[in-house]
N, C-alpha and C positions, 0 to 999 in steps of 0.2 A: 604518814601524811604526805610526804614529798612524793612517794611512789604513786599515790592516788592522784595527785596534781598532775604528774607527768603522764600517767596512763590515760587520763580522761581530758587533759588539756584545760583544766579549770583553775580558778584562783584559790589561794589558801582560805579565803573567807567562805567560799562555796563548800569546800571540804569540811571546814569546821561546823558550818550550819547543818550539813547532812549528818555528821557524827553526833552533834547534839540531839538531833531528832531521833536517830537510832538509839542513842543512850536513853532518851526519855521513854522510848517504847520497850526498853529492857533487852534490846537485841545485841548491844555491845556494852562493854565496861571499860572505863578508862582507869589505868593504874599509873599514878604519877611516877615519872622517872623510868617507866617501863614501856608504856605505849597503850594502844587501844586494842582490845581483844574481843572476839565473838563471845557472847555470853553463853554460859552453859544452859542447855535446855532444861526447863523446869521439870521436875519429876512429877508424873501424874499422881494426883491425890487419890487416896483409897476411895473407891466408890461407896457412897452411902446406900443403905437399904431403906428405900421409901415404899416398898411394896405393900406395907401395912395400910397405906392410905387408900388403896383400891377398895378394901373392905369398909373403911371408915366413910369414904365418900359415897358408897352405895352404887347402885346400877343406873342412876339417872344420867343420861347422856348429856354432856355439856353442850351449850349452844355454840354453833360454828360461827365464830366472828372473824374468820380468816380474811374475808373480803374487807372488813373494816380495818383490821390490823395491817393489811397490805398497803394501806394508804400512807403508813408511816415508814415503810421499808425504804432503806437507802440503797439505790442501785450500785452495782459495781462501777469502778472507774471506766470511763469510756462509753457508758450507756446513756443514750439520749432519753431524757425523761419526759414523755408525753403522758404521764400518770401523776398521781398525787393530788393534793388539794390545797397547797399553801404557796405563797409567793416565794420565789427563790431569793438567795442572798443578795442579788443585785438590786432587788426591789424592796428589801427590808430597810427601814430607816434606823439602822443600828446606832448611828451617832446620836441622833435625836432621842431615841429611847434610852440610851445610856445616860445622856445628860438629864433626862427626866427622872430616871431612877436615882441618880446621884442627888438630885434636889429632894426627891421623895424621902430617902433614908435620913436626911438631915432634919426633916420636920420633927418638931417636938411631939412625942407620943406616937410616932409612926409605927413603932414595933409593939404597941399595946393592943388591947382588945378592940374589936370593931363591932358595931351593931350588925346583927344578922342580915339586915336589909342592905348594908353596905354604906360606904362613905356618902354623905349628903351631897357633896360637890359633884361626884360622879353620877349619882342618881339624877340630879338636876340637869346635867349635860345630856344624858340619855333622854330624859323627858322632853327637852327642847328639840332634840334631833328627831324624835319619833313623832311628836305633835299629837294633840288631842288627849294627852295624859299628863298627870301631875307626878312630881317626884315621889309622892306617897304611894303611887302605883308601881314603882320600880324597885326591884331588888337585884343585887349584883351576884353573879354566879361565876364559877370557875370555868368559863368558856361556854360555847353554845351547846356542846354535847351534854354537859351537866344540866343546863337549863332544859333541854329537850327531854332528858330522862326524868327530871323532877316533874315537868308538866304532864307527861304521859302517865306516870305512875300516880300522880295526885288526882287526875281527872277521870281515871278509869278504875275498874276492878277486874281482877283475873277472871277470865271466862267471857268477858264482854267483847264487843267488837270495836275496832277503830278504823276509820276510813283513811286510807293512804292513797296518794297519787301513784299511778303506775306508768312508767318507772318512777322511783324516788330514791332519796338518800339511803344507802344501805345501812348506815348507823341507826336510822329511825326504825327500819325493819327489824333490826336486831333487838332494839329496846322493846318493841311491841311483843316480839316472840318471847323474849326472856321473862316478860311479865305475864305470860300466859294469855295474851289477847288474841282473838281471832281477827285476822286482817281482811277488810272489805276493800278491794282495789277499785279505784275509779280511773278510767283511762285518761291519757293526756293526748293532745295533738299540738300543732304549732301555735295554738292560741291559749294553751294552758289546760287546766282541768276541764273535763267534759261535764260542766255543771248541769247540762240537760239530763244526764243520767243519775245525778246525785239524789233526787227525791226517792226514786225507786230503790236505790242502794240503802238509804237511811231506813226506809220502811221495812226492807227485807232483813237488815242486820240489827236494827234497834240500836245502832251506834249513837253515842252521845258526843263523840269527838271526831273532828275532821282535821287532819294535818295537811298543810299545804306550804309550798315554797312558791309564792306568786311572782317572785322576782329572780330572774336568772337561775332557774331551777337546776339543781344538781341531781341527775347528770345531764339533762337535756339542753340546758341553757335557755329554756323558754321563759318568756314573761307573760303572765296571764293578761288577756285582753280586758279592757276597761269594763265592757258589758258583762263579762263573766265574773269579774270581781264584784260588781254590783249584784249580780244574780246569786253569787255565793253568800253574800251578806243577807239577802232577802230569805234565802233558804235557812240560814242559821237562825234568823229571827222566827220564821214560821215553825221550825221543828224544835226550837229551844235547845240548840246544841252549841258546843264550844268549837271554835276554830283556832287551832294552834298555828300561828303564822311564823314560820322559820325564815326570818329576813337576814340570812347569814351573810349575804354578799351585797348589802345595800350600798356600801361605799366603794364598790368595784364597777360602777357604771362607766361605760366606755363612750357612748355616742351622745348622751344627753343626761341631764339630772334624772335620777331614779324617780318613778312615780311615788306618791305618798303611800304610806303603809295602810293596810286594812285597819289597824288599830287607831289610826288618826281620825277615822270617821265612824267610831263605834261607841256611842254614848252608853249603851246598855250592857257592856261587859261581855260580849260574846267572844271577843278575840283575846287570846293569850299570846302575847307577842314576844319574840326572841330576837335580839340584836347583838351581834358579836363583833369584837375588834380583832379576833384572832386571824380570820381570813384576810382582812383588809390591812393589817399592820404587820404582825409577826406571829409565827406559830407559838412562840414562847409567851406571848401576851394573852394568857388564858383568862380573859375578862369578857363577860357578856352581861346583858340586861334581860331579866325575865319580868314581863309586865302583865298585870292583870288588875281587874276591878272587882269590888264587892267581896263576897265570901270566898271566891276563888283565890283572891290574893292571900287571905289568911291561911288557907289550906296549903298553898304553894310555899309560903314563908315557913310554916311549921315543918314541911317536908325538907326544905332546904337547910333549916337550922339543924335538924336531926342528922342530916347527911354529912355536913362538914363545918357546922357552926357559922363560919364566915370566910370570905376570901381575904388573904393576907393583906394587911394594911399597906405595906410598902408597894405592893403590886397595884392596888387600887389608886394610891396616891400618884404613882408613876404614870398610870393610864390617864388619870385626870389631868395631870400636868401636860402630858403629850397632846391630848385632843383639844386642850384649851390654849395651845401655843400656835404660832404661825407655822410651825413645822408640820402640823397635821394637814392643813390645806395644801402646802407645798407637796407633801407626800402623795396626797390623793391625785393631784394634777399629774405628777410623774407616773404614778401607777396607771392611771386612766390612759395616758398617751401610749405607754409601753405595751399595755395589754392590747390596745387596739392594733399596734404594729404586729404583735405576735399572733393575734387572732387572724388578721388578714394574711399573714404568711402561711398559717396553717390551712386556711380555706383555699387559698390559691394553689398551694402545694398539693392538696388533695384533688382539686379539680384537674391539675396537670398530670399527676402521677397515679391517682387512684380514682378515676371518674366513676368506677362501678360502685363506690361507696356513696350512699344517699345521705347527705347531711340534713338533719332535721330542721335546724334554723341556723342563721348566722347570728350568734348571740349578741345582744346589745350591752352585755356586761358579764360579770363573773369571769370564770376562767375555764369553762368546760364546753366541749362540742360533742354532740351525739351523732354517731354515724351508723347507719344500717348496713350490714354486710350481706353479700349474696347468700341465698337460702342454704346452699350446700356447705357453707363454712361453719365450723365449730368455733365460737368466739373464745372459749377458754383455751382450746388448743392453739388458736392463732396467737393469743397473748403470750403463751409459753414459747412459741416459735419466734415471735418478735423479740422477746427478751434475749433469746439465744443469738439473734441477729443484731443485738445492740440497741434496741429501742424498747422502752417500757411503756405499755399501754394497759388499759383496764378493760377486762371483759365485761359485757353488759349484763350477763345473766343474774348476778347477785343484786342488781338494782331493781329487779322486779319482785314485788311482794307475792306474786303468784306466777303462773306459767308465762314465760316471755312470749311476745308475739313474733319473735324471730331473733336471729343473732345480731348483736350490736357491739360497738366499742365506744367507750368514753375516752375522748382525747383531751388532754389538759394542756393549756398554753401558758400557765402561770409559773412553771418551774424550769422553763428552757428558753434561752435567748432566741430571737427571731432568726439569727444567722444559722442556727443549728436545726431549725425546724424542717427545712427542705430535705436535709440528709436523714432526719428521723423518719420522714414520710417515705423516702426512698428505701430505707431498711424495712419499713412496714410493708411496702409493696413486694419486696422479695419474700418476706415471711408469708404474705397472702398467696403468692404463687406456690410456695411449698405446701401451705394448708390445703389448697385446691388439689394439688397432686395427691396428697394423702387421702382426701375425700373421694377422689375418683379411682384410686388404686383398687384392684379387685381384692376381696377379703382372702386372707390366708386360710388354707385348709388344714 
C-alpha cells in the first residue's frame, strides 16, 4: 500500500478504494497479515458441445436483429455516444424513482398477483394523459416494445401486409418480419407520412394495419403535420383499417407542449395507442400503456395475458407513485431544457463542421436527428470508422423497411452532454474524410 501511495502520489484512501474495486472484480486477493496479491487467472472451463442444436433448430435462418440489439450496446470508455435511444444517467431521476420504489414495495399486497390489465391507478393516469379514452381501454405492458409486438401480432396474420413509414423504427421492422408480414412502405418527408400516397398503398397491399410515429418520429425526428394527421384518420375511417400510434416520446417535447394524440379524437376505435415511460424516465422503467377500444381491446388483452400474465406489481406501483408526484413535472422540465441545449449543440456543430450533411428537420422533441450523407458514402462503413475514431453513430440503412433512398445517419443527443457533442462531431468529420477516401480509392486488382 505504501509503495503505491509513494509511486502515484495519492492518499491512502484512494489506494484502498482502488484495491476494493479490483478485489470486487476478482483481479486481486487480500490475505490478512500478508498483503494484497494479483489473483490467479481462472482456468478456462471445458467447452461444451452444443453442435446437436444445429440439427434440432433446423435450417430456418434466424431474423437479423443486430440493428435493434446495437441500441443497447455500451461503448468503450472514451467513446462519445451519438447513438442509442435512452436518456443518459445525468437525466435519469434516479433519486425520485428509488424513493417511489421504496414506497411501492411497502404497499400491502404489492408483491401479490396483479390483474392482466394492470393496476387501476396507473391505467387511470395513462387515460387522463392520453385523453379521449377511459381506464377500461388501457392495459399496462412491459415497455413500448412489448406493446408494439402484441399490437402487431394481434391485428395481423402471417402473410398479410402492414403499412410502415419509411424510414421507421428498426424494432418495428423486425417484429413485422419475424411474424411473416409483408411490409408496404409509405415514404415520409419533413411533414411526416405521405398520406397522399396511402390510399393506393392500401388498395395494392390489402393491408388492414398502418403503423405510425406521428410525434418526434424515430429516426427522423419529424412531427406529422396537422392536416396529414386529419387525413390519416379520414383514410382509416374510409378503408376500415387500424392505426397503431407509437407515441413513444410524448413526454420529450422540447419547444412546446406536444400535440394531442390521434387516439384522443378517435371515437370509433381505429387507433391502437402506445405510450411508454421508458424513453422519458429511465431505461429500467419498463412500463407502457397499450390502448384500444371494442373487440380489439379484448384480443390485445388475451395476447398480452398469454405472453407474460402481467407486469410486476412493485414496478407498476413505483411508476404510478412517480408520475403522480411533483417529481414527474420537475423531471420533464429538466429533460426538456437539457435536450433543447443538446439538440442545438448538435445542429450548430453539424452546420459548422459537417455542412455537407443534410439535416432532415430540427426536431421539436425526442432525441434523434436524421442526416443525409453524400451519395458516395457507405453509411454502415462510416459508422464503423466513426466508432474507431471514438464516436458512436447509427447507420441509417436498417431503418428502411425496403431499399433506402440514399445513405443516412441517425444521430442521438439524449445520451451525451452538450459539452461533448462538438468533439463528437469533429471525430465524425474525420471519419467521413476517411470514408470518402476509401470510396474514391481505385479497386484492388
